[in-house]
C-alpha positions as CSV (number, residue, x, y, z in Angstrom):
1,M,0.0,0.0,-0.1
2,L,2.9,2.2,0.9
3,E,6.2,2.5,-0.3
4,V,9.0,4.9,1.0
5,V,12.1,4.5,-0.2
6,E,15.7,6.3,0.3
7,L,13.9,10.0,1.4
8,A,16.0,12.8,2.6
9,K,15.1,16.4,3.5
10,R,16.9,18.7,4.6
11,Y,16.0,22.1,6.3
12,G,19.4,24.4,5.9
13,E,21.5,22.9,8.6
14,V,19.4,20.3,9.9
15,Q,18.9,16.9,7.8
16,A,15.5,15.9,8.8
17,L,15.5,12.5,6.9
18,A,18.5,11.1,5.7
19,G,17.5,7.8,3.7
20,F,13.9,6.9,5.2
21,D,12.6,3.5,4.1
22,L,9.8,2.2,5.2
23,Q,6.7,-0.2,3.6
24,V,3.3,-0.8,5.3
25,S,0.8,-3.4,3.7
26,A,-3.1,-3.0,3.5
27,G,-4.5,-4.1,6.8
28,E,-1.4,-3.2,8.8
29,I,-0.7,-1.0,11.8
30,V,3.2,-0.1,12.2
31,G,4.1,2.2,15.2
32,L,6.6,4.4,14.5
33,V,8.3,5.4,17.4
34,G,11.6,7.8,17.8
35,H,12.4,10.9,20.3
36,N,12.1,14.6,19.2
37,G,14.0,15.3,16.0
38,A,14.0,11.8,14.7
39,G,11.9,12.5,11.2
40,K,8.5,10.9,12.0
41,S,6.6,14.4,11.8
42,T,8.7,15.5,8.5
43,F,8.1,11.5,7.0
44,I,4.3,12.0,7.5
45,E,4.3,15.6,5.8
46,I,5.8,14.3,3.0
47,V,3.7,10.9,2.3
48,S,0.7,13.1,3.0
49,G,1.9,15.8,-0.2
50,L,2.6,18.7,2.4
51,V,5.8,19.1,1.9
52,R,8.2,17.7,-1.2
53,P,11.4,15.9,-0.2
54,D,14.7,16.6,-1.4
55,S,14.9,13.0,-2.9
56,G,13.7,9.5,-2.7
57,T,10.4,7.8,-3.7
58,V,7.0,7.8,-1.8
59,L,4.0,5.6,-3.7
60,I,0.4,5.4,-2.1
61,D,-1.1,2.4,-3.8
62,G,1.4,3.1,-6.8
63,K,0.6,6.4,-7.3
64,E,2.8,9.5,-6.4
65,P,1.4,11.6,-3.2
66,S,0.1,14.2,-5.1
67,K,-2.2,11.7,-6.9
68,A,-3.6,10.2,-4.2
69,R,-4.5,12.5,-1.8
70,A,-8.1,11.0,-1.8
71,Q,-6.7,7.6,-0.3
72,V,-4.9,9.5,2.5
73,G,-6.3,10.5,5.8
74,V,-4.1,12.9,7.7
75,S,-4.2,13.2,11.8
76,P,-1.6,15.9,12.5
77,Q,0.4,16.5,15.9
78,H,-0.5,20.0,16.5
79,I,-4.6,20.4,16.4
80,A,-5.3,21.7,12.8
81,L,-9.6,22.9,13.3
82,Y,-11.6,25.8,12.4
83,P,-12.2,27.0,16.1
84,P,-15.9,28.9,15.3
85,I,-17.1,25.7,13.4
86,T,-18.7,23.2,14.7
87,V,-17.7,19.4,14.9
88,R,-20.4,18.5,12.6
89,E,-19.7,21.1,10.4
90,H,-15.8,20.3,10.1
91,L,-17.0,17.1,9.4
92,R,-19.7,17.8,6.7
93,L,-17.3,20.3,5.1
94,F,-14.2,17.2,4.8
95,G,-17.2,14.5,3.9
96,G,-18.3,16.9,1.1
97,L,-14.9,17.7,-0.3
98,A,-14.3,13.7,-0.5
99,G,-17.5,13.3,-2.4
100,L,-20.0,12.1,0.5
101,R,-23.6,13.6,0.1
102,R,-26.8,13.6,2.2
103,E,-27.8,10.3,3.4
104,L,-24.8,8.8,3.6
105,L,-23.1,11.7,4.9
106,R,-25.2,12.4,7.4
107,S,-25.0,8.2,8.3
108,T,-21.2,8.6,8.1
109,I,-21.2,11.8,10.5
110,D,-23.7,9.7,12.9
111,D,-21.6,6.7,13.1
112,L,-18.0,8.1,13.2
113,A,-19.3,10.4,15.9
114,A,-20.2,7.5,18.3
115,A,-17.3,5.5,17.9
116,L,-15.4,8.4,18.8
117,H,-17.5,9.3,21.7
118,L,-18.5,12.7,20.0
119,T,-22.2,12.8,19.6
120,G,-23.1,15.0,22.7
121,F,-20.7,17.7,21.0
122,L,-21.5,17.5,17.5
123,D,-23.0,21.2,17.3
124,R,-20.7,22.5,19.5
125,P,-18.2,25.1,18.1
126,V,-14.5,23.1,18.0
127,G,-13.0,26.3,20.0
128,L,-15.2,25.4,23.1
129,L,-14.2,22.0,23.4
130,S,-11.7,20.3,25.8
131,G,-8.3,19.1,24.3
132,G,-9.6,15.3,24.3
133,Q,-12.6,16.4,22.2
134,Q,-10.6,18.3,20.1
135,R,-8.4,15.3,19.4
136,R,-11.0,12.9,18.9
137,T,-12.4,15.4,16.5
138,Q,-9.4,15.9,14.2
139,A,-9.3,11.8,14.0
140,A,-13.0,12.1,12.9
141,V,-11.9,14.5,10.2
142,A,-8.9,11.8,9.0
143,L,-11.4,9.4,8.8
144,I,-14.7,11.0,7.7
145,H,-13.8,9.2,4.0
146,A,-12.5,6.1,4.8
147,P,-9.2,6.6,3.4
148,S,-7.0,3.2,2.8
149,L,-4.0,4.8,4.3
150,L,-4.0,6.8,7.7
151,L,-1.5,9.1,9.1
152,L,-1.9,9.2,12.4
153,D,0.8,11.4,14.4
154,E,0.5,11.3,17.9
155,P,-2.8,11.7,17.9
156,T,-3.7,10.8,21.9
157,A,-1.0,13.6,22.9
158,G,-2.3,15.2,26.2
159,A,-5.3,12.9,25.7
160,D,-7.5,11.4,28.7
161,P,-7.8,7.6,28.9
162,D,-11.5,7.7,27.6
163,T,-10.3,9.6,24.5
164,R,-7.2,7.5,24.3
165,Q,-9.3,4.3,24.5
166,A,-12.0,5.2,21.6
167,L,-9.1,6.5,19.3
168,L,-7.4,3.2,19.6
169,D,-11.0,1.1,19.6
170,V,-11.6,3.0,15.6
171,V,-8.0,2.6,14.5
172,K,-8.3,-1.2,15.1
173,Q,-11.2,-1.4,13.0
174,R,-10.4,0.0,10.5
175,A,-7.1,-1.7,10.1
176,A,-9.4,-4.7,10.0
177,E,-11.0,-3.3,7.4
178,G,-7.9,-3.2,5.3
179,A,-6.6,0.5,5.8
180,A,-2.9,0.7,6.4
181,V,-2.0,2.8,9.5
182,I,1.1,4.8,10.3
183,Y,0.8,5.5,14.3
184,T,3.5,7.7,15.5
185,T,3.5,8.0,19.7
186,H,5.5,8.3,22.6
187,Y,3.1,6.4,24.6
188,L,4.6,2.3,23.8
189,T,1.9,0.6,25.5
190,E,-0.4,1.8,23.0
191,L,1.3,-0.2,20.2
192,S,0.6,-3.2,21.6
193,E,-2.8,-2.7,22.2
194,L,-2.8,-2.1,18.8
195,Q,-0.5,-5.1,18.1
196,A,1.1,-2.9,15.5
197,S,4.4,-3.9,13.5
198,I,7.2,-1.6,14.7
199,A,9.5,1.2,13.2
200,V,12.2,2.8,15.0
201,A,13.3,6.0,13.2
202,K,16.7,7.9,14.5
203,K,18.3,10.7,13.1
204,G,16.4,10.8,9.7
205,R,16.0,6.8,9.0
206,I,14.6,3.8,10.3
207,I,16.8,1.9,12.5
208,A,14.7,-1.3,13.4
209,R,11.8,-3.0,12.1
210,G,9.4,-6.1,12.8
211,S,7.1,-7.3,15.0
212,S,7.2,-6.6,18.9
213,A,8.4,-10.4,19.5
214,E,10.6,-10.3,16.9
215,L,12.4,-6.9,18.3
216,L,12.0,-8.4,22.2
217,D,13.6,-11.3,21.6
218,G,17.3,-11.6,23.0
219,L,16.8,-8.1,24.8
220,P,17.9,-8.8,28.4
221,G,15.2,-8.3,31.0
222,E,15.6,-8.2,35.0
223,V,14.8,-10.3,38.1
224,R,14.6,-8.9,41.7
225,V,14.9,-11.3,44.5
226,S,14.6,-10.1,48.1
227,F,15.5,-12.2,50.8
228,G,15.1,-9.6,53.7
229,D,18.8,-9.1,54.5
230,E,19.5,-9.6,50.7
231,E,18.4,-8.5,47.5
232,V,19.3,-10.4,44.4
233,Q,19.2,-8.8,41.2
234,L,19.6,-10.9,38.1
235,S,19.8,-9.1,33.9
236,T,18.8,-11.9,31.8
237,T,17.5,-12.8,28.5
238,D,15.4,-15.7,30.2
239,P,13.6,-13.8,33.5
240,S,11.2,-16.7,34.4
241,G,13.8,-19.1,33.9
242,A,16.4,-17.2,36.1
243,L,14.1,-16.9,38.8
244,V,13.3,-20.5,39.2
245,D,17.0,-21.5,38.9
246,L,17.5,-18.8,41.8
247,L,14.8,-20.3,44.0
248,K,15.7,-23.8,43.3
249,G,19.1,-22.7,44.8
250,T,18.4,-21.4,48.4
251,D,16.1,-22.4,51.0
252,R,15.9,-19.1,52.4
253,P,12.5,-17.4,53.1
254,V,11.8,-14.8,50.0
255,E,10.0,-11.6,51.4
256,S,9.4,-10.3,47.3
257,V,9.8,-11.0,43.7
258,E,9.8,-9.1,41.0
259,V,9.8,-9.8,37.0
260,H,10.4,-7.8,34.7
261,N,10.4,-9.0,30.9
262,P,11.7,-6.6,28.7
263,T,9.4,-4.0,27.0
264,L,9.3,-1.6,23.7
265,D,10.7,1.1,25.9
266,D,13.4,-1.3,26.8
267,L,14.0,-1.9,23.0
268,Y,14.0,1.9,22.2
269,R,16.4,2.6,24.6
270,S,19.0,-0.3,23.5
271,L,18.7,0.6,20.1
272,A,19.0,4.4,20.7
273,V,22.4,3.7,22.6
274,N,23.8,1.2,20.0
275,D,23.2,3.1,17.4
276,D,25.6,6.1,18.2
């Protein structure tokens, strides 16, 4: 669905992208992670057609971004809505621009509002909404025309738990219906819930790509056992096995046990350090 090869983009002295490669299939959710400045937002802007790369290739279902705009839905990192107009008016505007008319437009707005918990706010000006409600509205604008490629740039930043869960549920549903999704976030637990594959960006390029299981395989976890007068701490790639071996080798009473299996946070820290 999306093929990005050797993207490069420079802003003055800043090399925002430096050989950025990424492929995303229909129905796949890719979690794009990396520190601020890794190139995630520049990548989103280029794929959405807002910015031209200095070099490299972007193909959306075989077409350049300028010829595939109707297939793309974008929820940018910063709120990009019109404060004076209502949620319903936003969805009518962008749905109409996408070709939705009359009953289809009305039913699509109603269904999307229900899914994103916006029904009670449809006729309220966006400028009077809370941050979480604005986040949901912005996501609804991106979703209104059922795009085949969704670009969601930190869609839950600063959102409350209800907003976050509503957005995650809709993203999972759209992927199940065949949409390709790129989801950038600093909340790595969201990617586990979405069952997303992972792409780790650093210094304008992808430094690791695969499923969570593939990328976590071989990464060390930790075991901590307190015997009261002593705490034993082990770093190991097999925390559960190490715990069993440790307890088999002692008859001292155990006060507490902590087993820390490697997480996506550990993965990113490891990759960020090792790639320097």
